[in-house]
VOGU-3710 file (C-alpha; in Angstrom, 3 decimals, decimal comma):
1> mlkydiaivg> 6,068/62,005/7,148  7,016/58,462/8,135  9,396/56,468/5,962  9,215/52,726/5,447  11,466/50,123/3,883  8,446/48,472/2,267  5,015/49,797/1,309  2,315/47,244/0,503  -0,834/48,268/-1,312  -3,774/46,132/-0,214
11> ggpiggfvag> -4,623/44,582/3,132  -5,848/41,254/1,775  -4,341/37,873/2,656  -1,261/38,202/0,442  -0,531/41,791/1,465  -0,911/40,882/5,118  1,177/37,728/4,813  4,037/39,491/3,006  3,896/42,360/5,507  4,130/39,964/8,437
21> ktaekkysva> 7,040/38,018/6,973  9,030/41,126/6,052  8,316/42,877/9,369  9,469/39,697/11,106  12,846/40,234/9,384  12,984/43,725/10,975  12,043/45,739/7,881  9,747/48,697/8,504  6,505/47,906/6,675  3,323/49,851/5,925
31> ifeknkqigl> 0,134/48,389/4,475  -2,216/50,801/2,718  -5,803/49,512/2,507  -8,441/51,455/0,581  -11,347/50,191/2,688  -12,324/51,322/6,180  -12,100/47,793/7,578  -9,929/44,793/6,822  -11,927/41,992/5,222  -14,895/44,101/4,144
41> pvncaglvtp> -16,337/44,107/1,617  -15,643/40,421/1,025  -13,863/40,157/-2,321  -13,751/36,391/-2,767  -15,773/33,297/-1,936  -13,142/32,024/0,459  -11,948/28,635/-0,732  -8,455/27,559/0,306  -6,433/24,354/0,235  -5,484/22,638/3,507
51> rvfkivntne> -1,878/23,735/2,886  -2,817/27,354/3,653  -3,130/26,570/7,352  0,435/25,239/7,404  1,662/28,582/6,047  -0,382/31,284/7,790  -0,905/31,856/11,499  -4,686/31,826/11,987  -7,233/30,140/14,211  -8,446/27,333/11,924
61> keiiqnkikg> -11,336/26,349/14,189  -12,855/29,826/13,987  -12,237/30,270/10,259  -13,156/26,955/8,610  -16,853/26,815/7,783  -16,953/23,653/5,682  -14,672/20,854/4,493  -14,827/20,077/0,787  -14,100/16,510/-0,251  -15,612/16,564/-3,717
71> anihspsnki> -17,714/18,329/-6,290  -20,025/17,836/-9,229  -18,798/19,727/-12,276  -21,518/20,538/-14,818  -20,440/21,074/-18,431  -22,233/23,236/-21,012  -23,338/19,992/-22,723  -25,072/18,889/-19,490  -22,502/16,210/-18,672  -21,606/15,885/-15,011
81> ltiggnkiha> -18,162/14,983/-13,738  -18,086/13,879/-10,114  -14,817/14,111/-8,220  -14,251/13,336/-4,606  -13,476/10,784/-1,974  -12,569/10,922/1,690  -9,644/13,338/1,307  -10,256/17,011/2,093  -9,372/19,011/-1,018  -10,388/22,470/0,192
91> faidrtkfdr> -11,973/24,472/2,985  -14,716/27,056/2,712  -13,644/29,783/5,114  -14,836/32,983/6,750  -12,842/35,353/4,528  -13,327/38,383/6,768  -11,958/36,587/9,842  -9,169/35,030/7,750  -8,063/38,419/6,387  -8,212/40,017/9,834
101> diikeaekqg> -6,184/37,246/11,480  -3,430/37,632/8,897  -3,354/41,421/9,355  -3,251/41,019/13,162  -0,206/38,784/12,747  1,451/41,409/10,517  0,773/44,077/13,176  2,151/41,774/15,862  5,361/41,520/13,811  5,559/45,331/13,621
111> adiylnnnvi> 3,787/46,315/10,384  1,724/49,518/10,374  -1,748/49,411/8,807  -3,338/52,475/7,207  -7,056/52,000/6,557  -9,182/54,137/4,253  -6,095/55,019/2,178  -6,457/54,670/-1,572  -3,065/54,589/-3,300  -2,915/56,228/-6,726
121> s> 0,077/55,837/-9,026
//
């Protein structure tokens, strides 16, 4: 049986990011993902702030699907609040590609990924 300094349960963006950063510091890291593939099934709509791309190592051009500069917020009383402008507040992204890019970076740093492994405590 292999031994690791750090075991991470879940191969989503946070698990992958933490794995990459800790493996980069020369810790032995294992990620245990319950699904057969990283990024599937998609668990979230995939909205991130522009700051995310300053933190994670991904290919923005392949991941960003839409730039969000504003929104109409509908209240239960049928009032509409419009927010927006020219500033990009968020990106709609391809969550599967995003998750996979982060995991690839973790692997590149030395983390081991175990798919189809459900951890039970």
